[in-house]
gemmi code that builds the backbone of each chain (N, CA, C; Angstrom):
import gemmi

chains = {
    "A": [
        ("UNK", (77.423, -13.746, 76.889), (78.566, -14.315, 77.613), (78.413, -15.828, 77.742)),
        ("UNK", (77.226, -16.210, 78.229), (76.965, -17.634, 78.380), (77.064, -18.352, 77.042)),
        ("UNK", (76.546, -17.623, 76.035), (76.545, -18.203, 74.705), (77.961, -18.502, 74.240)),
        ("UNK", (78.834, -17.496, 74.484), (80.235, -17.661, 74.081), (80.851, -18.871, 74.778)),
        ("UNK", (80.553, -18.921, 76.081), (81.125, -20.034, 76.841), (80.646, -21.385, 76.282)),
        ("UNK", (79.350, -21.416, 75.971), (78.781, -22.649, 75.437), (79.437, -23.002, 74.105)),
        ("UNK", (79.649, -21.959, 73.277), (80.289, -22.188, 71.984), (81.702, -22.730, 72.182)),
        ("UNK", (82.401, -22.132, 73.167), (83.765, -22.583, 73.415), (83.793, -24.032, 73.873)),
        ("UNK", (82.787, -24.348, 74.706), (82.703, -25.713, 75.211), (82.487, -26.679, 74.041)),
        ("UNK", (81.573, -26.270, 73.151), (81.307, -27.086, 71.964), (82.566, -27.277, 71.150)),
        ("UNK", (83.289, -26.148, 70.994), (84.499, -26.188, 70.186), (85.520, -27.156, 70.755)),
        ("UNK", (85.723, -27.058, 72.093), (86.754, -27.911, 72.663), (86.314, -29.376, 72.590)),
        ("UNK", (84.994, -29.572, 72.683), (84.482, -30.937, 72.559), (84.783, -31.470, 71.157)),
        ("UNK", (84.542, -30.565, 70.189), (84.773, -30.949, 68.802), (86.266, -31.210, 68.575)),
        ("UNK", (87.092, -30.324, 69.143), (88.532, -30.508, 68.987), (88.992, -31.836, 69.576)),
        ("UNK", (88.417, -32.153, 70.745), (88.800, -33.402, 71.387), (88.365, -34.594, 70.541)),
        ("UNK", (87.161, -34.492, 69.995), (86.656, -35.576, 69.151), (87.532, -35.722, 67.904)),
        ("UNK", (87.906, -34.555, 67.341), (88.781, -34.578, 66.164), (90.108, -35.239, 66.487)),
        ("UNK", (90.655, -34.863, 67.641), (91.954, -35.410, 68.032), (91.853, -36.921, 68.207)),
        ("UNK", (90.751, -37.350, 68.841), (90.558, -38.784, 69.064), (90.428, -39.520, 67.731)),
        ("UNK", (89.690, -38.870, 66.813), (89.498, -39.502, 65.504), (90.827, -39.596, 64.754)),
        ("UNK", (91.585, -38.469, 64.789), (92.889, -38.476, 64.113), (93.772, -39.577, 64.690)),
        ("UNK", (93.699, -39.712, 66.022), (94.547, -40.703, 66.657), (94.146, -42.120, 66.247)),
        ("UNK", (92.810, -42.342, 66.224), (92.334, -43.669, 65.819), (92.744, -43.983, 64.398)),
        ("UNK", (92.637, -42.969, 63.538), (92.971, -43.195, 62.137), (94.473, -43.299, 61.902)),
        ("UNK", (95.222, -42.942, 62.911), (96.656, -43.088, 62.804), (97.328, -41.957, 62.044)),
        ("UNK", (96.559, -40.964, 61.573), (97.205, -39.878, 60.851), (97.453, -38.676, 61.760)),
        ("UNK", (97.068, -38.804, 63.005), (97.372, -37.742, 63.951), (98.610, -38.139, 64.732)),
        ("UNK", (99.225, -37.184, 65.360), (100.376, -37.506, 66.178), (100.215, -36.783, 67.499)),
        ("UNK", (100.170, -37.560, 68.598), (99.944, -36.934, 69.900), (101.055, -35.953, 70.265)),
        ("UNK", (102.177, -36.056, 69.593), (103.267, -35.137, 69.902), (103.157, -33.849, 69.095)),
        ("UNK", (102.118, -33.771, 68.275), (101.991, -32.613, 67.386), (102.693, -32.948, 66.084)),
        ("UNK", (101.908, -33.123, 65.024), (102.447, -33.667, 63.778), (103.615, -32.852, 63.233)),
        ("UNK", (103.581, -31.544, 63.454), (104.625, -30.714, 62.863), (105.731, -30.355, 63.838)),
        ("UNK", (105.696, -30.950, 65.019), (106.721, -30.570, 65.971), (108.045, -31.215, 65.586)),
        ("UNK", (109.108, -30.536, 65.950), (110.455, -31.006, 65.641), (110.709, -32.378, 66.297)),
        ("UNK", (110.256, -32.505, 67.540), (110.439, -33.766, 68.262), (109.740, -34.910, 67.527)),
        ("UNK", (108.478, -34.663, 67.126), (107.701, -35.701, 66.444), (108.377, -36.112, 65.138)),
        ("UNK", (108.856, -35.110, 64.407), (109.513, -35.413, 63.119), (110.792, -36.201, 63.311)),
        ("UNK", (111.607, -35.783, 64.274), (112.886, -36.460, 64.496), (112.662, -37.889, 65.000)),
        ("UNK", (111.649, -38.033, 65.856), (111.337, -39.347, 66.402), (110.957, -40.292, 65.268)),
        ("UNK", (110.142, -39.796, 64.350), (109.730, -40.589, 63.191), (110.942, -40.950, 62.331)),
        ("UNK", (111.773, -39.930, 62.104), (112.958, -40.125, 61.271), (113.889, -41.174, 61.899)),
        ("UNK", (114.098, -41.022, 63.200), (114.937, -41.954, 63.950), (114.408, -43.379, 63.826)),
        ("UNK", (113.088, -43.512, 64.025), (112.483, -44.840, 64.058), (112.390, -45.456, 62.663)),
        ("UNK", (112.014, -44.618, 61.681), (111.889, -45.133, 60.313), (113.220, -45.645, 59.782)),
        ("UNK", (114.285, -44.955, 60.199), (115.616, -45.403, 59.792), (115.901, -46.792, 60.370)),
        ("UNK", (115.497, -46.992, 61.617), (115.705, -48.301, 62.249), (114.850, -49.373, 61.578)),
        ("UNK", (113.599, -49.029, 61.285), (112.689, -50.014, 60.673), (113.169, -50.411, 59.275)),
        ("UNK", (113.754, -49.457, 58.559), (114.152, -49.767, 57.183), (115.524, -50.434, 57.104)),
        ("UNK", (116.150, -50.613, 58.241), (117.427, -51.324, 58.273), (117.222, -52.756, 57.765)),
        ("UNK", (118.150, -53.218, 56.935), (117.988, -54.556, 56.352), (118.030, -55.640, 57.429)),
        ("UNK", (117.071, -56.559, 57.363), (116.973, -57.612, 58.373), (118.008, -58.706, 58.076)),
        ("UNK", (118.864, -59.012, 59.041), (119.865, -60.071, 58.819), (119.191, -61.418, 58.554)),
        ("UNK", (119.875, -62.269, 57.793), (119.335, -63.589, 57.442), (119.052, -64.465, 58.655)),
        ("UNK", (119.771, -64.175, 59.745), (119.663, -65.066, 60.905), (118.226, -65.242, 61.385)),
        ("UNK", (117.380, -64.253, 61.132), (116.017, -64.355, 61.643), (115.144, -65.297, 60.810)),
        ("UNK", (115.306, -65.214, 59.489), (114.574, -66.143, 58.627), (115.062, -67.565, 58.895)),
        ("UNK", (116.373, -67.700, 59.080), (116.949, -69.015, 59.391), (116.402, -69.555, 60.698)),
        ("UNK", (116.318, -68.665, 61.675), (115.798, -69.067, 62.976), (114.371, -69.607, 62.859)),
        ("UNK", (113.537, -68.905, 62.110), (112.145, -69.353, 61.962), (112.076, -70.690, 61.229)),
        ("UNK", (112.945, -70.878, 60.231), (112.982, -72.173, 59.533), (113.384, -73.287, 60.477)),
        ("UNK", (114.373, -72.991, 61.321), (114.808, -73.987, 62.304), (113.682, -74.345, 63.256)),
        ("UNK", (112.996, -73.327, 63.731), (111.887, -73.567, 64.656), (110.820, -74.431, 63.979)),
        ("UNK", (110.618, -74.168, 62.718), (109.620, -74.909, 61.955), (110.025, -76.372, 61.812)),
        ("UNK", (111.306, -76.584, 61.582), (111.795, -77.957, 61.381), (111.735, -78.797, 62.644)),
        ("UNK", (111.867, -78.157, 63.787), (111.797, -78.914, 65.030), (110.354, -79.282, 65.353)),
        ("UNK", (109.463, -78.881, 64.478), (108.050, -79.131, 64.704), (107.487, -79.930, 63.536)),
        ("UNK", (107.595, -81.269, 63.580), (107.239, -82.087, 62.433), (105.755, -82.044, 62.071)),
        ("UNK", (104.897, -81.935, 63.066), (103.458, -82.014, 62.779), (102.916, -80.672, 62.327)),
        ("UNK", (103.466, -80.178, 61.258), (103.056, -78.854, 60.811), (101.823, -78.897, 59.932)),
        ("UNK", (100.969, -77.963, 60.124), (99.785, -77.917, 59.270), (99.704, -76.561, 58.581)),
        ("UNK", (99.020, -76.561, 57.476), (98.839, -75.283, 56.788), (97.410, -74.807, 56.986)),
        ("UNK", (97.261, -73.509, 56.913), (95.893, -73.018, 57.000), (95.630, -71.987, 55.934)),
    ],
    "B": [
        ("UNK", (101.356, -80.051, 71.420), (101.270, -78.648, 71.023), (100.840, -78.549, 69.567)),
        ("UNK", (99.885, -77.696, 69.289), (99.428, -77.507, 67.911), (100.541, -76.868, 67.090)),
        ("UNK", (100.550, -77.224, 65.816), (101.587, -76.694, 64.947), (101.387, -75.200, 64.719)),
        ("UNK", (102.504, -74.549, 64.463), (102.450, -73.126, 64.170), (101.972, -72.961, 62.736)),
        ("UNK", (100.996, -72.124, 62.531), (100.447, -71.977, 61.189), (101.372, -71.139, 60.308)),
        ("UNK", (101.201, -71.326, 58.986), (102.001, -70.559, 58.036), (101.739, -69.067, 58.186)),
        ("UNK", (100.469, -68.724, 58.404), (100.156, -67.298, 58.488), (100.819, -66.669, 59.704)),
        ("UNK", (100.889, -67.440, 60.784), (101.558, -66.933, 61.990), (103.030, -66.680, 61.692)),
        ("UNK", (103.630, -67.652, 60.995), (105.049, -67.517, 60.658), (105.278, -66.299, 59.748)),
        ("UNK", (104.409, -66.144, 58.763), (104.528, -65.012, 57.841), (104.402, -63.686, 58.584)),
        ("UNK", (103.458, -63.649, 59.535), (103.275, -62.411, 60.301), (104.468, -62.130, 61.203)),
        ("UNK", (105.042, -63.200, 61.753), (106.246, -63.029, 62.571), (107.355, -62.398, 61.740)),
        ("UNK", (107.560, -62.957, 60.552), (108.594, -62.434, 59.653), (108.353, -60.956, 59.358)),
        ("UNK", (107.096, -60.636, 59.109), (106.742, -59.257, 58.769), (106.951, -58.288, 59.913)),
        ("UNK", (106.899, -58.814, 61.139), (107.005, -57.936, 62.306), (108.459, -57.667, 62.697)),
        ("UNK", (109.384, -58.421, 62.094), (110.790, -58.325, 62.522), (111.369, -56.896, 62.415)),
        ("UNK", (111.151, -56.171, 61.310), (111.709, -54.811, 61.254), (111.231, -53.919, 62.403)),
        ("UNK", (109.947, -53.997, 62.732), (109.427, -53.190, 63.849), (110.011, -53.641, 65.174)),
        ("UNK", (110.109, -54.961, 65.346), (110.665, -55.485, 66.589), (112.110, -55.031, 66.772)),
        ("UNK", (112.861, -55.050, 65.674), (114.271, -54.620, 65.767), (114.359, -53.133, 66.120)),
        ("UNK", (113.492, -52.338, 65.512), (113.513, -50.901, 65.789), (113.184, -50.637, 67.262)),
        ("UNK", (112.179, -51.331, 67.761), (111.801, -51.162, 69.168), (112.932, -51.639, 70.082)),
        ("UNK", (113.555, -52.768, 69.698), (114.637, -53.330, 70.512), (115.840, -52.384, 70.563)),
        ("UNK", (116.174, -51.773, 69.426), (117.289, -50.808, 69.426), (116.930, -49.605, 70.287)),
        ("UNK", (115.685, -49.172, 70.190), (115.246, -48.033, 70.993), (115.386, -48.326, 72.489)),
        ("UNK", (115.077, -49.566, 72.870), (115.165, -49.931, 74.283), (116.610, -50.108, 74.734)),
        ("UNK", (117.374, -50.869, 73.955), (118.722, -51.246, 74.395), (119.779, -50.217, 74.025)),
        ("UNK", (119.532, -49.447, 72.977), (120.517, -48.504, 72.451), (121.786, -49.234, 72.024)),
        ("UNK", (121.604, -50.461, 71.571), (122.752, -51.276, 71.182), (122.283, -52.310, 70.160)),
        ("UNK", (122.870, -52.260, 68.956), (122.381, -53.086, 67.848), (122.516, -54.586, 68.114)),
        ("UNK", (123.638, -54.995, 68.695), (123.840, -56.425, 68.936), (122.886, -56.955, 69.993)),
        ("UNK", (122.790, -56.211, 71.069), (121.849, -56.617, 72.125), (120.425, -56.617, 71.588)),
        ("UNK", (120.128, -55.675, 70.723), (118.787, -55.589, 70.156), (118.463, -56.849, 69.359)),
        ("UNK", (119.391, -57.281, 68.526), (119.116, -58.469, 67.711), (119.001, -59.733, 68.560)),
        ("UNK", (119.788, -59.808, 69.629), (119.634, -60.948, 70.545), (118.251, -60.940, 71.184)),
        ("UNK", (117.815, -59.748, 71.499), (116.495, -59.582, 72.111), (115.382, -59.995, 71.143)),
        ("UNK", (115.539, -59.620, 69.886), (114.547, -59.992, 68.871), (114.535, -61.508, 68.698)),
        ("UNK", (115.716, -62.107, 68.656), (115.811, -63.557, 68.512), (115.081, -64.260, 69.661)),
        ("UNK", (115.354, -63.797, 70.872), (114.711, -64.363, 72.062), (113.193, -64.197, 71.981)),
        ("UNK", (112.769, -63.054, 71.486), (111.340, -62.763, 71.347), (110.676, -63.724, 70.358)),
        ("UNK", (111.355, -63.965, 69.227), (110.787, -64.856, 68.215), (110.652, -66.282, 68.749)),
        ("UNK", (111.685, -66.732, 69.471), (111.627, -68.082, 70.041), (110.480, -68.200, 71.040)),
        ("UNK", (110.373, -67.187, 71.900), (109.299, -67.179, 72.904), (107.919, -67.145, 72.233)),
        ("UNK", (107.788, -66.298, 71.220), (106.511, -66.163, 70.516), (106.142, -67.491, 69.865)),
        ("UNK", (107.138, -68.156, 69.306), (106.909, -69.456, 68.656), (106.422, -70.474, 69.686)),
        ("UNK", (107.115, -70.507, 70.817), (106.772, -71.482, 71.866), (105.368, -71.270, 72.417)),
        ("UNK", (104.999, -70.015, 72.558), (103.696, -69.772, 73.181), (102.667, -69.251, 72.186)),
        ("UNK", (102.817, -69.658, 70.931), (101.908, -69.133, 69.898), (100.448, -69.447, 70.189)),
        ("UNK", (100.227, -70.542, 70.969), (98.841, -70.907, 71.262), (98.147, -69.888, 72.155)),
        ("UNK", (98.957, -69.114, 72.895), (98.342, -68.131, 73.780), (97.996, -66.843, 73.030)),
        ("UNK", (98.400, -66.762, 71.763), (98.005, -65.591, 70.976), (96.589, -65.771, 70.459)),
        ("UNK", (95.763, -64.758, 70.660), (94.388, -64.808, 70.195), (94.317, -64.268, 68.770)),
        ("UNK", (94.045, -65.156, 67.808), (93.958, -64.683, 66.424), (92.941, -63.547, 66.318)),
        ("UNK", (93.246, -62.598, 65.496), (92.344, -61.465, 65.340), (92.738, -60.296, 66.215)),
        ("UNK", (93.546, -60.547, 67.259), (94.033, -59.428, 68.062), (95.360, -58.946, 67.467)),
        ("UNK", (95.897, -57.906, 68.052), (97.065, -57.242, 67.494), (98.348, -58.036, 67.763)),
        ("UNK", (98.832, -58.717, 66.718), (100.035, -59.541, 66.877), (101.245, -58.676, 67.215)),
        ("UNK", (101.311, -57.508, 66.577), (102.462, -56.629, 66.810), (102.534, -56.220, 68.287)),
        ("UNK", (101.386, -55.870, 68.847), (101.352, -55.481, 70.261), (101.740, -56.662, 71.148)),
        ("UNK", (101.280, -57.847, 70.773), (101.603, -59.064, 71.533), (103.114, -59.296, 71.517)),
        ("UNK", (103.699, -59.158, 70.339), (105.153, -59.369, 70.203), (105.949, -58.290, 70.948)),
        ("UNK", (105.484, -57.061, 70.864), (106.169, -55.974, 71.581), (106.147, -56.235, 73.090)),
        ("UNK", (105.022, -56.787, 73.571), (104.913, -57.097, 74.998), (105.946, -58.143, 75.397)),
        ("UNK", (106.071, -59.185, 74.556), (107.052, -60.239, 74.845), (108.461, -59.653, 74.854)),
        ("UNK", (108.752, -58.836, 73.835), (110.092, -58.252, 73.724), (110.415, -57.367, 74.927)),
        ("UNK", (109.440, -56.578, 75.296), (109.648, -55.674, 76.420), (109.862, -56.437, 77.731)),
        ("UNK", (109.045, -57.475, 77.955), (109.218, -58.289, 79.166), (110.598, -58.926, 79.192)),
        ("UNK", (111.022, -59.418, 78.033), (112.330, -60.049, 77.924), (113.437, -59.031, 78.233)),
        ("UNK", (113.287, -57.828, 77.721), (114.277, -56.771, 77.955), (114.429, -56.493, 79.450)),
        ("UNK", (113.310, -56.301, 80.140), (113.392, -55.973, 81.554), (113.864, -57.163, 82.384)),
        ("UNK", (113.509, -58.378, 81.953), (113.975, -59.527, 82.723), (115.488, -59.711, 82.529)),
        ("UNK", (115.989, -59.407, 81.326), (117.445, -59.454, 81.112), (118.154, -58.395, 81.944)),
        ("UNK", (117.551, -57.223, 82.022), (118.171, -56.146, 82.799), (118.263, -56.527, 84.263)),
        ("UNK", (117.195, -57.188, 84.746), (117.215, -57.598, 86.152), (118.288, -58.654, 86.379)),
        ("UNK", (118.402, -59.574, 85.408), (119.416, -60.621, 85.530), (120.817, -60.020, 85.550)),
        ("UNK", (121.010, -58.991, 84.769), (122.310, -58.347, 84.738), (122.561, -57.545, 85.999)),
        ("UNK", (121.569, -57.512, 86.861), (121.743, -56.802, 88.116), (121.678, -55.305, 87.949)),
        ("UNK", (121.219, -54.895, 86.774), (121.124, -53.453, 86.570), (119.789, -52.971, 87.054)),
        ("UNK", (119.816, -51.966, 87.829), (118.576, -51.438, 88.341), (117.796, -50.785, 87.213)),
        ("UNK", (116.530, -51.108, 87.134), (115.686, -50.473, 86.131), (115.524, -49.004, 86.518)),
        ("UNK", (115.758, -48.158, 85.554), (115.692, -46.726, 85.846), (114.274, -46.297, 86.190)),
        ("UNK", (114.207, -45.519, 87.209), (112.918, -44.954, 87.578), (112.998, -43.464, 87.298)),
        ("UNK", (112.183, -43.025, 86.374), (112.330, -41.649, 85.895), (112.080, -40.641, 87.011)),
        ("UNK", (111.277, -41.044, 88.002), (110.997, -40.088, 89.068), (112.245, -39.784, 89.878)),
        ("UNK", (113.159, -40.752, 89.891), (114.341, -40.555, 90.706), (115.531, -40.026, 89.926)),
        ("UNK", (115.357, -39.816, 88.649), (116.478, -39.379, 87.802), (116.733, -37.890, 87.953)),
        ("UNK", (117.962, -37.562, 88.197), (118.306, -36.150, 88.237), (118.510, -35.676, 86.796)),
        ("UNK", (118.121, -34.473, 86.554), (118.190, -33.990, 85.178), (119.379, -33.071, 84.992)),
        ("UNK", (120.478, -33.452, 85.621), (121.634, -32.552, 85.615), (122.598, -32.797, 84.458)),
        ("UNK", (122.255, -33.758, 83.591), (123.191, -34.039, 82.510), (123.310, -32.866, 81.545)),
        ("UNK", (124.444, -32.813, 80.910), (124.680, -31.705, 79.995), (123.784, -31.790, 78.772)),
        ("UNK", (123.323, -30.678, 78.379), (122.525, -30.612, 77.157), (123.465, -30.583, 75.947)),
        ("UNK", (122.941, -31.033, 74.822), (123.744, -30.954, 73.597), (123.692, -29.515, 73.078)),
        ("UNK", (124.417, -29.252, 72.012), (124.443, -27.894, 71.469), (123.035, -27.445, 71.113)),
        ("UNK", (122.764, -26.206, 71.311), (121.455, -25.700, 70.912), (121.245, -25.913, 69.420)),
        ("UNK", (120.064, -26.365, 69.078), (119.805, -26.646, 67.667), (119.375, -25.378, 66.946)),
        ("UNK", (119.890, -25.195, 65.760), (119.375, -24.120, 64.915), (117.955, -24.505, 64.531)),
        ("UNK", (117.143, -23.534, 64.287), (115.762, -23.865, 63.963), (115.684, -24.751, 62.717)),
        ("UNK", (115.030, -25.898, 62.885), (114.850, -26.812, 61.764), (116.120, -27.543, 61.361)),
        ("UNK", (117.170, -27.330, 62.110), (118.445, -27.942, 61.723), (118.879, -28.998, 62.738)),
        ("UNK", (117.922, -29.489, 63.479), (118.262, -30.457, 64.505), (118.828, -31.709, 63.865)),
        ("UNK", (119.996, -32.058, 64.311), (120.694, -33.196, 63.749), (120.136, -34.497, 64.324)),
        ("UNK", (120.047, -35.521, 63.477), (119.524, -36.808, 63.935), (120.443, -37.416, 64.990)),
        ("UNK", (121.724, -37.143, 64.857), (122.690, -37.662, 65.819), (122.454, -37.031, 67.197)),
        ("UNK", (122.210, -35.750, 67.205), (121.899, -35.070, 68.467), (120.624, -35.627, 69.068)),
        ("UNK", (119.656, -35.887, 68.191), (118.386, -36.406, 68.670), (118.582, -37.776, 69.311)),
        ("UNK", (119.370, -38.611, 68.636), (119.660, -39.944, 69.162), (120.311, -39.838, 70.544)),
        ("UNK", (121.251, -38.926, 70.659), (121.939, -38.704, 71.940), (120.976, -38.276, 73.030)),
        ("UNK", (120.040, -37.438, 72.651), (119.055, -36.947, 73.621), (118.132, -38.084, 74.064)),
        ("UNK", (117.725, -38.886, 73.090), (116.842, -40.020, 73.365), (117.507, -40.993, 74.335)),
        ("UNK", (118.811, -41.181, 74.146), (119.586, -42.075, 75.006), (119.589, -41.621, 76.455)),
        ("UNK", (119.477, -40.315, 76.645), (119.523, -39.778, 78.009), (118.218, -39.970, 78.767)),
        ("UNK", (117.163, -40.322, 78.043), (115.877, -40.510, 78.723), (115.892, -41.796, 79.535)),
        ("UNK", (115.192, -41.794, 80.668), (115.000, -43.048, 81.396), (114.210, -44.026, 80.520)),
        ("UNK", (114.453, -45.315, 80.716), (113.824, -46.327, 79.851), (112.307, -46.183, 79.750)),
        ("UNK", (111.669, -45.935, 80.891), (110.199, -45.924, 80.849), (109.667, -44.774, 79.991)),
        ("UNK", (110.367, -43.652, 80.020), (109.936, -42.524, 79.189), (110.277, -42.766, 77.724)),
        ("UNK", (111.453, -43.345, 77.500), (111.868, -43.594, 76.124), (110.911, -44.561, 75.439)),
        ("UNK", (110.586, -45.657, 76.125), (109.697, -46.631, 75.485), (108.313, -46.021, 75.249)),
        ("UNK", (107.857, -45.190, 76.170), (106.527, -44.603, 76.008), (106.482, -43.686, 74.785)),
        ("UNK", (107.487, -42.846, 74.642), (107.451, -41.893, 73.528), (107.673, -42.613, 72.190)),
        ("UNK", (108.425, -43.703, 72.220), (108.635, -44.498, 71.003), (107.331, -45.198, 70.604)),
        ("UNK", (106.692, -45.853, 71.573), (105.459, -46.593, 71.271), (104.381, -45.667, 70.724)),
        ("UNK", (104.256, -44.486, 71.327), (103.200, -43.551, 70.929), (103.603, -42.711, 69.715)),
        ("UNK", (104.795, -42.191, 69.742), (105.187, -41.244, 68.708), (105.786, -41.859, 67.457)),
        ("UNK", (106.247, -43.120, 67.562), (106.913, -43.722, 66.404), (106.303, -45.056, 65.973)),
        ("UNK", (106.028, -45.939, 66.917), (105.518, -47.270, 66.538), (104.052, -47.253, 66.147)),
        ("UNK", (103.371, -46.157, 66.447), (101.990, -46.019, 66.012), (100.960, -46.707, 66.891)),
        ("UNK", (101.308, -46.999, 68.129), (100.319, -47.600, 69.024), (99.455, -46.513, 69.660)),
        ("UNK", (98.243, -46.910, 70.037), (97.380, -45.995, 70.769), (97.828, -45.990, 72.230)),
        ("UNK", (97.353, -45.004, 72.996), (97.692, -44.968, 74.413), (97.241, -46.256, 75.097)),
        ("UNK", (96.077, -46.764, 74.696), (95.543, -47.978, 75.319), (96.460, -49.167, 75.029)),
        ("UNK", (96.884, -49.273, 73.763), (97.768, -50.383, 73.400), (99.108, -50.277, 74.119)),
        ("UNK", (99.651, -49.059, 74.159), (100.942, -48.852, 74.833), (100.838, -49.207, 76.312)),
        ("UNK", (99.701, -48.854, 76.926), (99.500, -49.162, 78.342), (99.475, -50.670, 78.549)),
        ("UNK", (98.854, -51.369, 77.605), (98.788, -52.819, 77.708), (100.182, -53.439, 77.553)),
        ("UNK", (100.920, -52.923, 76.576), (102.280, -53.432, 76.336), (103.152, -53.224, 77.567)),
        ("UNK", (103.020, -52.064, 78.194), (103.868, -51.741, 79.343), (103.275, -52.197, 80.674)),
        ("UNK", (102.076, -52.750, 80.638), (101.451, -53.225, 81.867), (101.194, -52.109, 82.870)),
        ("UNK", (100.741, -50.964, 82.372), (100.443, -49.870, 83.300), (99.185, -49.139, 82.836)),
        ("UNK", (98.805, -48.131, 83.586), (97.588, -47.387, 83.260), (97.816, -46.438, 82.086)),
        ("UNK", (96.739, -46.132, 81.385), (96.808, -45.210, 80.252), (97.367, -43.850, 80.686)),
        ("UNK", (96.922, -43.392, 81.852), (97.395, -42.104, 82.369), (98.898, -42.088, 82.616)),
        ("UNK", (99.427, -43.240, 83.013), (100.865, -43.348, 83.243), (101.626, -43.169, 81.932)),
        ("UNK", (101.119, -43.807, 80.878), (101.745, -43.655, 79.559), (101.699, -42.190, 79.123)),
        ("UNK", (100.541, -41.574, 79.315), (100.399, -40.174, 78.909), (101.412, -39.300, 79.626)),
        ("UNK", (101.556, -39.520, 80.923), (102.466, -38.653, 81.667), (103.928, -38.955, 81.294)),
        ("UNK", (104.232, -40.216, 81.003), (105.597, -40.540, 80.571), (105.926, -39.898, 79.226)),
        ("UNK", (104.961, -39.942, 78.309), (105.171, -39.327, 76.991), (105.385, -37.831, 77.162)),
        ("UNK", (104.571, -37.244, 78.018), (104.666, -35.810, 78.238), (106.021, -35.434, 78.843)),
        ("UNK", (106.448, -36.215, 79.834), (107.738, -35.923, 80.464), (108.888, -36.152, 79.493)),
        ("UNK", (108.741, -37.206, 78.678), (109.791, -37.503, 77.691), (109.933, -36.350, 76.713)),
        ("UNK", (108.782, -35.850, 76.264), (108.825, -34.761, 75.290), (109.444, -33.497, 75.899)),
        ("UNK", (109.026, -33.193, 77.128), (109.583, -32.025, 77.806), (111.094, -32.158, 77.981)),
        ("UNK", (111.503, -33.358, 78.377), (112.926, -33.616, 78.608), (113.719, -33.480, 77.296)),
        ("UNK", (113.166, -34.033, 76.211), (113.844, -33.932, 74.918), (113.965, -32.466, 74.500)),
        ("UNK", (112.899, -31.721, 74.740), (112.932, -30.297, 74.385), (113.995, -29.567, 75.183)),
        ("UNK", (114.125, -29.949, 76.463), (115.147, -29.314, 77.308), (116.543, -29.641, 76.793)),
        ("UNK", (116.766, -30.932, 76.557), (118.101, -31.361, 76.126), (118.461, -30.714, 74.791)),
        ("UNK", (117.467, -30.671, 73.905), (117.734, -30.166, 72.555), (117.505, -28.659, 72.435)),
        ("UNK", (117.149, -28.070, 73.557), (116.914, -26.628, 73.598), (115.882, -26.172, 72.561)),
        ("UNK", (114.816, -26.949, 72.482), (113.702, -26.550, 71.628), (112.633, -25.991, 72.546)),
        ("UNK", (112.003, -24.918, 72.166), (110.887, -24.451, 72.986), (109.833, -23.809, 72.119)),
        ("UNK", (108.642, -23.755, 72.680), (107.548, -23.058, 72.029), (107.220, -23.549, 70.644)),
        ("UNK", (107.260, -24.859, 70.454), (106.969, -25.357, 69.114), (105.589, -25.989, 69.037)),
        ("UNK", (104.857, -25.912, 70.132), (103.545, -26.558, 70.122), (102.577, -25.853, 69.193)),
        ("UNK", (101.778, -26.655, 68.543), (100.823, -26.087, 67.597), (99.600, -25.535, 68.313)),
        ("UNK", (99.157, -26.227, 69.340), (97.896, -25.858, 69.979), (98.158, -25.398, 71.399)),
        ("UNK", (98.640, -24.224, 71.573), (98.810, -23.694, 72.908), (99.941, -24.366, 73.653)),
        ("UNK", (99.998, -24.101, 74.954), (101.156, -24.464, 75.752), (101.519, -25.952, 75.695)),
        ("UNK", (100.592, -26.793, 76.020), (100.972, -28.200, 76.091), (99.746, -29.096, 75.990)),
        ("UNK", (99.451, -29.503, 74.779), (98.255, -30.299, 74.540), (98.286, -31.604, 75.320)),
        ("UNK", (99.481, -32.216, 75.420), (99.558, -33.508, 76.076), (99.370, -33.354, 77.583)),
        ("UNK", (100.005, -32.347, 78.187), (99.843, -32.129, 79.628), (98.387, -31.877, 79.949)),
        ("UNK", (97.735, -31.123, 79.091), (96.326, -30.824, 79.317), (95.523, -32.120, 79.360)),
        ("UNK", (95.858, -33.020, 78.440), (95.182, -34.317, 78.422), (95.422, -35.072, 79.722)),
        ("UNK", (96.662, -35.002, 80.179), (97.026, -35.765, 81.367), (96.319, -35.231, 82.595)),
        ("UNK", (96.349, -33.904, 82.773), (95.720, -33.349, 83.958), (94.211, -33.508, 83.888)),
        ("UNK", (93.696, -33.665, 82.668), (92.268, -33.846, 82.506), (91.819, -35.263, 82.806)),
        ("UNK", (92.784, -36.133, 83.035), (92.420, -37.532, 83.255), (92.685, -37.924, 84.703)),
        ("UNK", (91.844, -38.779, 85.227), (92.028, -39.202, 86.610), (92.929, -40.414, 86.731)),
        ("UNK", (93.162, -41.064, 85.588), (94.002, -42.261, 85.620), (95.419, -41.900, 86.018)),
        ("UNK", (96.078, -42.805, 86.686), (97.471, -42.536, 87.058), (98.340, -43.721, 86.729)),
    ],
}
model = gemmi.Model(1)
for chain_id, residues in chains.items():
    chain = gemmi.Chain(chain_id)
    for i, (resn, *xyz) in enumerate(residues, 1):
        res = gemmi.Residue()
        res.name, res.seqid = resn, gemmi.SeqId(i, " ")
        for name, pos in zip(("N", "CA", "C"), xyz):
            atom = gemmi.Atom()
            atom.name, atom.element = name, gemmi.Element(name[0])
            atom.pos, atom.b_iso = gemmi.Position(*pos), 0.0
            res.add_atom(atom)
        chain.add_residue(res)
    model.add_chain(chain)
structure = gemmi.Structure()
structure.add_model(model)
structure.setup_entities()
């Protein structure tokens, strides 16, 4: 009995370590990789990320750069 | 003020798609989102010296964007939603057929979440931040992020009428939360 409990404890420790590792590596999903919510959330977000970026942002950065004459490169 | 380096500028440009996605998630409005991103870029440019090279630029930018979002909301006199006080009486969308959940329905469900829960589930489940990073971005404890993500997921499941889809028993995330003393 004790042995089983100890084994279970080991297992959950291992599972937790695995989960932490998956999370660190970025290939795990805390919402459950195969869950419907996780998939839809990814789909929703990826669609937003892949939306074409309007020119106004590149223009804005160029403007900011121009107002700063003492520019250096690194 | 020291000049902004080329690499900083290049990284800013590269972060724009993620910033826009996060901004839309927060505002639920494309025009407001782009204004928010613009404001974020200007702020990031102005205070680039406070960024520590080698640390996570994306997290730094998300923090600026998020602060800007909440400060705009306060200026508009809109009360920031507190999820604890939100009644969950809103109508649910049509029950989803298994595996046939429509993205439009999902978007609608996401919109119904209080801001704090929505941003938490986006940062963790979509933007790829760790709980620690998300906590830093939101200026709260790791345990708070965990509980917000958990509540967001439960709420989405309720709205979308999804149940019993967890891979590892009843609720892996809740288990994590109750196992932690952080709040």
